N, C-alpha and C positions, 0 to 999 in steps of 0.2 A: 269408455275403457272397461273391459271386463275384469272380473276378479282374478281370473287365471293370468291375465297379462300383468296385473299388479303383483301377483305372487311370484311370477317368473322374474319380473324386474327387481323385486326384493331379494330373491336368491342370487341374482347376478351382482347386485350391489353388495350383498354380504360376502360373496366370493372375492370381489375386488378389495373390499376392506380387509378381509382375511389375508390376502396376498400382500397387501401393503404393510400390515402389521408384521407379517413374517419377514419381509425384507428389512423392516426397521429394527425388529427385535428377534433375530434368528436364534440366538442362544436361548433366550427365555422360552420361545415357542417350542423349540426342539426339546428342551428340558421338561416342559409340561407334557408333551406328547410321549416322551420316552418313559415316564413313570418315575418311581422313587430311585434315588441315587444309591450307589453302593454303600456310602456312609450311612444313609437313612436306613437301609436294610440291616446293616450290622448293628446300629443303635436299637432298632426295633427288636432284633434277635436278643441283644443283651437285656433289654427290658423284659422280654418274654421269659428268659431264663431266670432273671431275678424274681419276677412274680411267681414263676413255677416253683422255685426253691422256697419262697415264702409260704406258698400254698402247701407244699410238702411238710414244712415245719408245723403249720397249723393243723393239718390233717393228722400227723403223727401225734401231736399234742392232744388232740381230741380223742384219738384212739387209746391213748395211755391214761389221760387225766380226767376225762369226763366221768361223772358218777355213774352214768348208765353203762359205760364200757367197763368200769371197775366192777360193777355188779355182774355184768355179762361174763367177765373174765372169771369171777368166782364160780358162777353157775357152770360155765364151760369146763372149768377144771374138774368139777365133780362129775359132769355127764360125759363129755367126749374127750377129755384129756388132751388139751392143747390145740384144738382146732382154731381157737381165736388167735393164739400166738402165730400159728402158721399163716392165717389170713392177714394179720397185721404186717408180718414180715413180707408177704407177697406184695402187698400194697406198696410198702416202702421200696422193695426191690424193683418193681415195675417203674415207679417214678424215678428212681435213681438211674435205671437203664436208659430211659427215654432222654433224660437230661444229659447223660454221658454220650449218647449217640448224637445228640444235637451239637454238643461242644466238639466232639470228635470230627464231625462233618465240617463244621465251620473252621476248625483249626487246620483241617486238611485242605480246604478250598480257599482259605484267606490269602496265603502267600501268592499263589498264581494270579488270583484276582487283583491283588494289590500291585503286582508287577505289570499286569495288563493295564490297569488304571493309570499307573505312572507312565507307561509307554504311550498310551493314548493322550494323556495330558501333554507330554513332551512334543508329540506330533502336532497336536492342536496349537500349542504355543509357537512352534516352528512355522506352521501355516499362517498364524496371525502376524508373525514378524515379517513374513514375505507376502504381505497382503497385496493382491493384485487389484486391478480396476474393478469397480462395482459392476460394470457391464460385461466383464469377461466371464462368460459362462462355461468355458471349456474346462474340463477336468484335468488336473495335473496328476502325475503319478502319486504325489503325496496325498491328494484327495482320495484316490482309490485305496491307498494303504490305510488311511484313516477310516474309510467306510468299512473295510474288512475288520480292523481292530474294534470299531464300534459295534459291528454286528456280533462279533465274538464276545465282547464285553456284555452286550445286552442279553445274549443267550445265557451266559454264565450267571449274571445277576438274576435272570428269570428262573434258572434252576435253583438258586439260593432262595428266592422268594417262594417257590413251590415247596421246597423242603421246610421252610419256616411255616408255611400254611399247613403242611402235614403235621408238623410238631404241634401247632396250635389245635388242630383237630384231635390229635392223640391226647393232648392236655385236657381238652374238654371232656373226652370220653373217660379218661382216668378219674377226673374230678367227679363226674356223674356216677361212675361205678363205685367209687369210695363212699360218696354220700348216700347212695342207695343202700349199700351194704351196712353202713353205719345206722341208717334209719331203720332197717329191718331188725337189727340187733337191739337198738334202742326201743323200738316198738314192742319187741318181745319182753324186754325188761319192764317197760311201762305196764304192759298187760299183766305181768306177774305181780307187780307192785300194787296194782289196782285190785 
């Protein structure tokens, strides 16, 4: 027996085992293949917002209370008259806007998604109650309706996930920008102090 025959046999066996597992545990396999649930996405979004708000508090605290920023503020007041205050306010405003945009998007999209999820759950439970034979592979009108609802729900949760990913990227960029600007100003104060 050649190695290629053994590899093909292994793939066929793997396919048979995969099909058997799918028939034994269809809900579990479908859930794994579908990705994170709506509840998981919302929980992740809430955690992101909480962490982002905590980061904003820390950044604002460093901009106001660190000794280098206090020294830079005094120096800035003498030289350029308020450039530091404008920069600190811009940082805070950008961070508040991105958090407000995220919360607004989720608040706008949550009610339709929740209604869609409830509708899908009710159709799935109705299908489970009217369970047919295991060997009956024909689609009922309810199955077609469930597929349409599931596709729409998957599309909307995908959009929500993409929006959360964009928020995470903006969060990373704003953190990097604030830290870079803080470092430049701290370095300037450190060089003056040395």
